[in-house]
N, C-alpha and C positions, 0 to 999 in steps of 0.2 A: 494560419489556416493550413490544414494538412489535406483535407478531403474536399472533393468536388463531386457533384451529382449530375446524373443525366437520366431522364425518364424515357422509357420506350416500351412499346407493346411487344417487341421482339424478344424472345427468350434466349437466355444463356449466351449473351454477346461476350466474347473474350477481348475484342478490340473494337472500340468505337471509331468508326471511319468518318472522314470529313465529307459528308454528303450535302450539308446545308450551305446556303450562300450567305456570306458575311454581309450584313446590311450595308448598302451603299457601295458595294464592290462586286466583283465577279469571282472573288476568292471562295474556294470550297473549304468549309470548316466543320468541326464538331463543336457544338455549344455545350457549355457546362455552367453550373452555378454552385454557390455555397449555401443556397437556400433550398432546403428539402421540399417544402410545400410548393414552391415555384416550379421545381423540376417535375413534380407530379402532373402538372398541367400538360406536359408533353407526352404523357402516356395517352396517346390519341388513337382510338380504334376507328379506322376509316370504314370498316364494315358496319359497325354500330351507328356511326354518325353519317354514313352515306356521303362521305367527303374525303377526297384524297389529300387535300391540304390540311392544315391545322388552323382552327379558329380559336386562338388563345387570347383572351382579353384580360391578361394579367400583367402585373409589374411588381417591382420591389421598391419600397420606400422605407428608409430608416430601419432596415433589417427585417421588415415585415412584408410578407407577400400579400398582394391585393388582387381581387378578382371582381370584375364588374359584369353583371349579367346584362345582356342586350335584349332579352325577351324573358318572360316569366319562367322560372325554374330552369334556366339555361344550364347551370352547373350540374344539376341532377340529370337533365336530358343528355348531356354530353358524357358524363362520367359514371353514372349509376350502372352497376353491372359490368363495368369495364375493368379488366385485370391487366396487369403489366409488371414492369420491373423497374426498380430504382437501382441504377448502377453507381457504384462508388469507385472513384479514381483518386490517385494521389496527385497533389499539385506538383508540377515539374516545370523546369525552366522553359520548355517549349509551349507553355500555356500562357496566353496573353489576356489582358483585360479588354473587354469590349468598351470602346470609347463612349462616353456619356451614358453608360448603363451600369449602374452600381450592382455589384455582386454577380455580374455576368462575365463569362470567360469563353475563350475559344482556342482551338488548336487547328493549325493547317495540316498537321500530321495525325495519323491514327494514334489513339490513346488506349493503353492497356487498362482493362477493368481489374480492380483488385478483388471485388466481390459484388454481389447483388442481393437485393431483397425482393421477394415476390410480393406484389400488392394485389390481394384477391379482389378488392373493390375500391377503385380509386376514389369514388365519391365518399365512401365511408372514411377512408384515410384522410381526405381533405377536411371533412367535418371534425375529425379528431384534432387537426391543427387549428381549426377555427376555435375549438373549445380551449386550447392552450393560449390563444391570442397571437399565434405565429402567422395566422392567416385571417385577413379581414375580407368578408364577402359583401359586396354591394349588390344586394338582391334587387332585381328589377321592380318587384311589387312594393318594395320599401322606399323607392325613390319618389321624389316630388313629381307631380304631373309634368312640370316643365322639363325635368331631366328625362323622364320616360319619353316625352315627345322628341327631345334632342337625340336620344339613342335610336328611336324608330326612324327619325329623319335621316340620320347618318347611314343606317343600313339601307334605307330606301334609295338613297343616292348611289350607294354601291351597286344596287340592283339595276338602277337606271343606267348608270355609267357603263356597265358591262353588258347592256342589252339582254339581260336575262328574261325579261318579259317577252321580248321578240323571239327568244331562243329558249323556250321553257323546258326542252327535253335534254339539255346538257346536264351533266352531273352537278356542276356548280349551281346552276339555276334550281335544280331539284332540291339541293341542300338549303338554299335560301327560302324557297317556297315552303318546304316542310317545317323549318324551325322558326323563321322570322315572318310569321303569318301577317302581322299588322304592317310591317315594313313592305311586304310583298303587295298587300292590298293598296297601300299608299303609292307605291311605285307604279302599279297598274293604272292608277288614275292620272299619272303624269303624262303629258303629251310630249 
């Protein structure tokens, strides 16, 4: 493996800086992957999605990226019309594997970018990878009723746990209310 990838909405980054928190620690890192479709999910447009965080429901298994929608047309809602950049970096000794996460890497130091590719429409690019089989999309509307209910319940619990119903004007609450309509309705019925 020579190249690793990092997706971002920010243009022309020369050096990827460690701004993310390594899962389970308080270490600041920059995340990388050797899986291009997976890296594209991190081209997250907070203006487009009305959410400062990232809501990425993806993983890698046996070399293939997977994405599971938690509401109808989630992938399209989050990524259609969004443009960004795929940054390419060389693997170096300062880059470590993320424990228990295949094909994910991190660096606690800044990483020089070798080059980048502009992605004019992330959704269209992801669909290209779906066509090649490098990405499998679990579309909400194609799930069993049982799985749809599980996904809706899971998000409903997030809404309840974070008191978004009681505090509906916060940016996070607005994000869940706008996109996760059924989960929001279900959470509103929870006492």
